[in-house]
N, CA, C and O atoms as CSV, one atom per row, in Angstrom:
chain,resi,resn,atom,element,x,y,z
A,1,UNK,N,N,-13.486,-0.262,10.597
A,1,UNK,CA,C,-13.894,-1.416,9.828
A,1,UNK,C,C,-12.957,-2.569,10.162
A,1,UNK,O,O,-11.742,-2.415,10.036
A,2,UNK,N,N,-13.480,-3.724,10.587
A,2,UNK,CA,C,-12.619,-4.852,10.937
A,2,UNK,C,C,-11.998,-5.495,9.703
A,2,UNK,O,O,-12.550,-5.445,8.604
A,3,UNK,N,N,-10.844,-6.095,9.916
A,3,UNK,CA,C,-10.158,-6.807,8.834
A,3,UNK,C,C,-10.974,-8.024,8.417
A,3,UNK,O,O,-11.517,-8.732,9.265
A,4,UNK,N,N,-11.060,-8.268,7.111
A,4,UNK,CA,C,-11.803,-9.424,6.617
A,4,UNK,C,C,-10.887,-10.510,6.079
A,4,UNK,O,O,-11.366,-11.571,5.680
A,5,UNK,N,N,-9.597,-10.275,6.059
A,5,UNK,CA,C,-8.666,-11.309,5.603
A,5,UNK,C,C,-7.391,-11.251,6.434
A,5,UNK,O,O,-7.079,-10.215,7.020
A,6,UNK,N,N,-6.656,-12.354,6.488
A,6,UNK,CA,C,-5.437,-12.386,7.289
A,6,UNK,C,C,-4.288,-11.588,6.682
A,6,UNK,O,O,-3.306,-11.310,7.371
A,7,UNK,N,N,-4.387,-11.228,5.454
A,7,UNK,CA,C,-3.344,-10.457,4.797
A,7,UNK,C,C,-3.240,-10.812,3.336
A,7,UNK,O,O,-3.428,-11.963,2.941
A,8,UNK,N,N,-2.941,-9.817,2.548
A,8,UNK,CA,C,-2.793,-9.995,1.105
A,8,UNK,C,C,-1.320,-9.959,0.742
A,8,UNK,O,O,-0.545,-9.210,1.337
A,9,UNK,N,N,-0.940,-10.756,-0.221
A,9,UNK,CA,C,0.447,-10.757,-0.682
A,9,UNK,C,C,0.713,-9.508,-1.517
A,9,UNK,O,O,-0.218,-8.828,-1.948
A,10,UNK,N,N,1.964,-9.222,-1.735
A,10,UNK,CA,C,2.331,-8.063,-2.540
A,10,UNK,C,C,1.791,-8.195,-3.971
A,10,UNK,O,O,1.407,-7.199,-4.584
A,11,UNK,N,N,1.762,-9.414,-4.498
A,11,UNK,CA,C,1.211,-9.651,-5.830
A,11,UNK,C,C,-0.277,-9.386,-5.894
A,11,UNK,O,O,-0.769,-8.822,-6.871
A,12,UNK,N,N,-1.007,-9.791,-4.849
A,12,UNK,CA,C,-2.444,-9.533,-4.808
A,12,UNK,C,C,-2.725,-8.040,-4.732
A,12,UNK,O,O,-3.644,-7.543,-5.384
A,13,UNK,N,N,-1.937,-7.324,-3.937
A,13,UNK,CA,C,-2.126,-5.876,-3.810
A,13,UNK,C,C,-1.794,-5.195,-5.131
A,13,UNK,O,O,-2.497,-4.273,-5.546
A,14,UNK,N,N,-0.740,-5.633,-5.790
A,14,UNK,CA,C,-0.369,-5.064,-7.091
A,14,UNK,C,C,-1.518,-5.248,-8.084
A,14,UNK,O,O,-1.856,-4.328,-8.828
A,15,UNK,N,N,-2.108,-6.427,-8.090
A,15,UNK,CA,C,-3.214,-6.702,-9.007
A,15,UNK,C,C,-4.434,-5.840,-8.692
A,15,UNK,O,O,-5.079,-5.324,-9.604
A,16,UNK,N,N,-4.753,-5.683,-7.421
A,16,UNK,CA,C,-5.936,-4.913,-7.019
A,16,UNK,C,C,-5.776,-3.417,-7.222
A,16,UNK,O,O,-6.751,-2.724,-7.513
A,17,UNK,N,N,-4.554,-2.909,-7.073
A,17,UNK,CA,C,-4.334,-1.464,-7.165
A,17,UNK,C,C,-3.833,-1.004,-8.529
A,17,UNK,O,O,-3.934,0.176,-8.864
A,18,UNK,N,N,-3.292,-1.932,-9.315
A,18,UNK,CA,C,-2.703,-1.550,-10.589
A,18,UNK,C,C,-1.275,-1.044,-10.460
A,18,UNK,O,O,-0.681,-0.602,-11.443
A,19,UNK,N,N,-0.722,-1.107,-9.257
A,19,UNK,CA,C,0.668,-0.700,-9.029
A,19,UNK,C,C,1.581,-1.904,-9.226
A,19,UNK,O,O,1.144,-3.047,-9.091
A,20,UNK,N,N,2.820,-1.657,-9.536
A,20,UNK,CA,C,3.774,-2.758,-9.664
A,20,UNK,C,C,4.289,-3.149,-8.277
A,20,UNK,O,O,4.215,-2.362,-7.333
A,21,UNK,N,N,4.805,-4.356,-8.167
A,21,UNK,CA,C,5.399,-4.772,-6.892
A,21,UNK,C,C,6.599,-3.887,-6.560
A,21,UNK,O,O,6.894,-3.653,-5.388
A,22,UNK,N,N,7.284,-3.399,-7.579
A,22,UNK,CA,C,8.418,-2.490,-7.354
A,22,UNK,C,C,7.943,-1.180,-6.737
A,22,UNK,O,O,8.588,-0.654,-5.830
A,23,UNK,N,N,6.816,-0.645,-7.221
A,23,UNK,CA,C,6.263,0.589,-6.654
A,23,UNK,C,C,5.843,0.361,-5.200
A,23,UNK,O,O,6.091,1.210,-4.344
A,24,UNK,N,N,5.219,-0.766,-4.922
A,24,UNK,CA,C,4.798,-1.065,-3.552
A,24,UNK,C,C,5.987,-1.152,-2.617
A,24,UNK,O,O,5.937,-0.637,-1.500
A,25,UNK,N,N,7.051,-1.792,-3.056
A,25,UNK,CA,C,8.270,-1.874,-2.228
A,25,UNK,C,C,8.873,-0.484,-2.015
A,25,UNK,O,O,9.337,-0.160,-0.922
A,26,UNK,N,N,8.859,0.329,-3.069
A,26,UNK,CA,C,9.383,1.701,-2.965
A,26,UNK,C,C,8.570,2.494,-1.942
A,26,UNK,O,O,9.145,3.149,-1.072
A,27,UNK,N,N,7.248,2.441,-2.037
A,27,UNK,CA,C,6.391,3.180,-1.104
A,27,UNK,C,C,6.647,2.737,0.333
A,27,UNK,O,O,6.665,3.561,1.247
A,28,UNK,N,N,6.842,1.444,0.530
A,28,UNK,CA,C,7.138,0.946,1.881
A,28,UNK,C,C,8.496,1.471,2.355
A,28,UNK,O,O,8.621,1.965,3.475
A,29,UNK,N,N,9.500,1.360,1.498
A,29,UNK,CA,C,10.863,1.787,1.854
A,29,UNK,C,C,10.919,3.279,2.176
A,29,UNK,O,O,11.647,3.688,3.080
A,30,UNK,N,N,10.163,4.087,1.450
A,30,UNK,CA,C,10.174,5.540,1.641
A,30,UNK,C,C,9.231,6.010,2.750
A,30,UNK,O,O,9.172,7.202,3.049
A,31,UNK,N,N,8.500,5.084,3.356
A,31,UNK,CA,C,7.603,5.450,4.451
A,31,UNK,C,C,6.333,6.143,3.993
A,31,UNK,O,O,5.731,6.898,4.757
A,32,UNK,N,N,5.921,5.899,2.763
A,32,UNK,CA,C,4.744,6.560,2.211
A,32,UNK,C,C,3.444,5.913,2.701
A,32,UNK,O,O,2.401,6.567,2.731
A,33,UNK,N,N,3.502,4.652,3.080
A,33,UNK,CA,C,2.300,3.967,3.558
A,33,UNK,C,C,1.899,4.481,4.933
A,33,UNK,O,O,2.738,4.963,5.694
A,34,UNK,N,N,0.613,4.375,5.245
A,34,UNK,CA,C,0.088,4.878,6.518
A,34,UNK,C,C,0.705,4.146,7.708
A,34,UNK,O,O,1.050,4.767,8.714
A,35,UNK,N,N,0.842,2.839,7.592
A,35,UNK,CA,C,1.396,2.027,8.685
A,35,UNK,C,C,2.413,1.053,8.095
A,35,UNK,O,O,2.362,0.740,6.905
A,36,UNK,N,N,3.325,0.582,8.920
A,36,UNK,CA,C,4.279,-0.414,8.425
A,36,UNK,C,C,3.550,-1.671,7.929
A,36,UNK,O,O,2.530,-2.065,8.496
A,37,UNK,N,N,4.068,-2.281,6.893
A,37,UNK,CA,C,3.490,-3.501,6.354
A,37,UNK,C,C,3.873,-4.655,7.277
A,37,UNK,O,O,5.038,-4.832,7.631
A,38,UNK,N,N,2.868,-5.429,7.655
A,38,UNK,CA,C,3.128,-6.598,8.510
A,38,UNK,C,C,3.911,-7.635,7.718
A,38,UNK,O,O,3.889,-7.650,6.487
A,39,UNK,N,N,4.593,-8.490,8.441
A,39,UNK,CA,C,5.332,-9.597,7.825
A,39,UNK,C,C,4.810,-10.908,8.390
A,39,UNK,O,O,4.575,-11.037,9.592
A,40,UNK,N,N,4.635,-11.868,7.509
A,40,UNK,CA,C,4.191,-13.194,7.918
A,40,UNK,C,C,5.380,-14.098,8.152
A,40,UNK,O,O,6.528,-13.657,8.105
A,41,UNK,N,N,5.100,-15.366,8.403
A,41,UNK,CA,C,6.189,-16.333,8.555
A,41,UNK,C,C,7.058,-16.328,7.295
A,41,UNK,O,O,6.538,-16.322,6.179
A,42,UNK,N,N,8.324,-16.331,7.469
A,42,UNK,CA,C,9.231,-16.302,6.328
A,42,UNK,C,C,9.494,-14.900,5.820
A,42,UNK,O,O,10.216,-14.731,4.837
A,43,UNK,N,N,8.922,-13.875,6.469
A,43,UNK,CA,C,9.204,-12.494,6.093
A,43,UNK,C,C,8.391,-11.929,4.947
A,43,UNK,O,O,8.660,-10.813,4.502
A,44,UNK,N,N,7.395,-12.670,4.450
A,44,UNK,CA,C,6.583,-12.153,3.342
A,44,UNK,C,C,5.678,-11.027,3.818
A,44,UNK,O,O,5.131,-11.070,4.920
A,45,UNK,N,N,5.530,-10.016,2.963
A,45,UNK,CA,C,4.672,-8.888,3.282
A,45,UNK,C,C,3.207,-9.334,3.313
A,45,UNK,O,O,2.764,-10.119,2.474
A,46,UNK,N,N,2.468,-8.815,4.297
A,46,UNK,CA,C,1.037,-9.069,4.405
A,46,UNK,C,C,0.326,-7.735,4.507
A,46,UNK,O,O,0.390,-7.066,5.538
A,47,UNK,N,N,-0.349,-7.351,3.443
A,47,UNK,CA,C,-1.057,-6.079,3.390
A,47,UNK,C,C,-2.481,-6.253,3.892
A,47,UNK,O,O,-3.075,-7.320,3.735
A,48,UNK,N,N,-3.026,-5.210,4.493
A,48,UNK,CA,C,-4.399,-5.228,4.996
A,48,UNK,C,C,-5.343,-4.610,3.956
A,48,UNK,O,O,-4.909,-3.985,2.987
A,49,UNK,N,N,-6.630,-4.802,4.186
A,49,UNK,CA,C,-7.627,-4.144,3.336
A,49,UNK,C,C,-7.455,-2.627,3.405
A,49,UNK,O,O,-7.628,-1.932,2.403
A,50,UNK,N,N,-7.119,-2.123,4.576
A,50,UNK,CA,C,-6.908,-0.680,4.747
A,50,UNK,C,C,-5.746,-0.191,3.880
A,50,UNK,O,O,-5.820,0.883,3.283
A,51,UNK,N,N,-4.668,-0.988,3.815
A,51,UNK,CA,C,-3.531,-0.635,2.956
A,51,UNK,C,C,-3.976,-0.513,1.502
A,51,UNK,O,O,-3.606,0.433,0.807
A,52,UNK,N,N,-4.778,-1.484,1.047
A,52,UNK,CA,C,-5.245,-1.483,-0.340
A,52,UNK,C,C,-6.132,-0.266,-0.595
A,52,UNK,O,O,-5.994,0.394,-1.626
A,53,UNK,N,N,-7.033,0.034,0.326
A,53,UNK,CA,C,-7.906,1.205,0.181
A,53,UNK,C,C,-7.080,2.485,0.109
A,53,UNK,O,O,-7.328,3.345,-0.736
A,54,UNK,N,N,-6.097,2.608,0.999
A,54,UNK,CA,C,-5.277,3.813,1.029
A,54,UNK,C,C,-4.472,3.953,-0.260
A,54,UNK,O,O,-4.403,5.037,-0.840
A,55,UNK,N,N,-3.868,2.864,-0.700
A,55,UNK,CA,C,-3.075,2.899,-1.936
A,55,UNK,C,C,-3.947,3.247,-3.131
A,55,UNK,O,O,-3.543,4.035,-3.986
A,56,UNK,N,N,-5.131,2.672,-3.198
A,56,UNK,CA,C,-6.039,2.947,-4.316
A,56,UNK,C,C,-6.436,4.417,-4.328
A,56,UNK,O,O,-6.452,5.053,-5.383
A,57,UNK,N,N,-6.756,4.955,-3.157
A,57,UNK,CA,C,-7.190,6.354,-3.072
A,57,UNK,C,C,-6.041,7.331,-3.306
A,57,UNK,O,O,-6.218,8.355,-3.967
A,58,UNK,N,N,-4.873,7.018,-2.769
A,58,UNK,CA,C,-3.769,7.977,-2.832
A,58,UNK,C,C,-3.032,7.973,-4.163
A,58,UNK,O,O,-2.301,8.919,-4.456
A,59,UNK,N,N,-3.200,6.950,-4.966
A,59,UNK,CA,C,-2.497,6.916,-6.244
A,59,UNK,C,C,-3.397,7.294,-7.412
A,59,UNK,O,O,-2.969,7.229,-8.565
A,60,UNK,N,N,-4.638,7.689,-7.134
A,60,UNK,CA,C,-5.534,8.187,-8.183
A,60,UNK,C,C,-5.234,9.667,-8.370
A,60,UNK,O,O,-5.923,10.528,-7.824
A,61,UNK,N,N,-4.221,9.941,-9.132
A,61,UNK,CA,C,-3.762,11.315,-9.323
A,61,UNK,C,C,-3.641,11.595,-10.815
A,61,UNK,O,O,-3.591,10.667,-11.622
A,62,UNK,N,N,-3.593,12.862,-11.178
A,62,UNK,CA,C,-3.388,13.193,-12.589
A,62,UNK,C,C,-2.089,12.579,-13.106
A,62,UNK,O,O,-1.164,12.356,-12.325
A,63,UNK,N,N,-2.003,12.305,-14.398
A,63,UNK,CA,C,-0.808,11.676,-14.964
A,63,UNK,C,C,0.500,12.398,-14.654
A,63,UNK,O,O,1.554,11.764,-14.606
A,64,UNK,N,N,0.451,13.705,-14.443
A,64,UNK,CA,C,1.678,14.453,-14.172
A,64,UNK,C,C,2.224,14.178,-12.774
A,64,UNK,O,O,3.396,14.445,-12.508
A,65,UNK,N,N,1.405,13.657,-11.892
A,65,UNK,CA,C,1.831,13.386,-10.515
A,65,UNK,C,C,2.156,11.907,-10.381
A,65,UNK,O,O,1.263,11.065,-10.480
A,66,UNK,N,N,3.417,11.583,-10.159
A,66,UNK,CA,C,3.848,10.186,-10.123
A,66,UNK,C,C,3.942,9.609,-8.728
A,66,UNK,O,O,3.995,8.388,-8.577
A,67,UNK,N,N,3.964,10.445,-7.702
A,67,UNK,CA,C,4.102,9.930,-6.344
A,67,UNK,C,C,2.918,10.379,-5.503
A,67,UNK,O,O,2.469,11.520,-5.618
A,68,UNK,N,N,2.405,9.480,-4.649
A,68,UNK,CA,C,1.325,9.901,-3.754
A,68,UNK,C,C,1.879,10.837,-2.686
A,68,UNK,O,O,3.079,10.823,-2.412
A,69,UNK,N,N,1.020,11.646,-2.083
A,69,UNK,CA,C,1.489,12.499,-1.000
A,69,UNK,C,C,1.929,11.646,0.175
A,69,UNK,O,O,1.591,10.465,0.251
A,70,UNK,N,N,2.673,12.230,1.077
A,70,UNK,CA,C,3.136,11.461,2.229
A,70,UNK,C,C,1.963,11.079,3.110
A,70,UNK,O,O,0.931,11.751,3.099
A,71,UNK,N,N,2.109,10.025,3.861
A,71,UNK,CA,C,1.052,9.553,4.741
A,71,UNK,C,C,0.668,10.622,5.750
A,71,UNK,O,O,-0.510,10.758,6.081
A,72,UNK,N,N,1.626,11.373,6.239
A,72,UNK,CA,C,1.321,12.393,7.240
A,72,UNK,C,C,0.439,13.491,6.666
A,72,UNK,O,O,-0.366,14.075,7.391
A,73,UNK,N,N,0.577,13.780,5.382
A,73,UNK,CA,C,-0.270,14.782,4.751
A,73,UNK,C,C,-1.707,14.298,4.665
A,73,UNK,O,O,-2.638,15.069,4.902
A,74,UNK,N,N,-1.897,13.027,4.327
A,74,UNK,CA,C,-3.241,12.492,4.164
A,74,UNK,C,C,-3.937,12.200,5.474
A,74,UNK,O,O,-5.165,12.242,5.535
A,75,UNK,N,N,-3.202,11.910,6.510
A,75,UNK,CA,C,-3.820,11.533,7.774
A,75,UNK,C,C,-3.964,12.688,8.734
A,75,UNK,O,O,-4.536,12.512,9.810
A,76,UNK,N,N,-3.472,13.860,8.394
A,76,UNK,CA,C,-3.591,14.988,9.310
A,76,UNK,C,C,-4.832,15.787,9.030
A,76,UNK,O,O,-5.094,16.780,9.710
């Protein structure tokens, strides 16, 4: 599926997924995302539609599970 936008800000992704910006930064830092987050001019994070889809799907877990599985588990 081709990209339909040049990139979403961390705030836009937080709003669309229901995750906090702190959680998004944590997932990036821990390597939980499928691919590295692109950076725009000035170093701002630019998330893709694919990132949002993956985050939405991987964080729909029972309340007892607080962390999504690793990217390698989901993509293998």
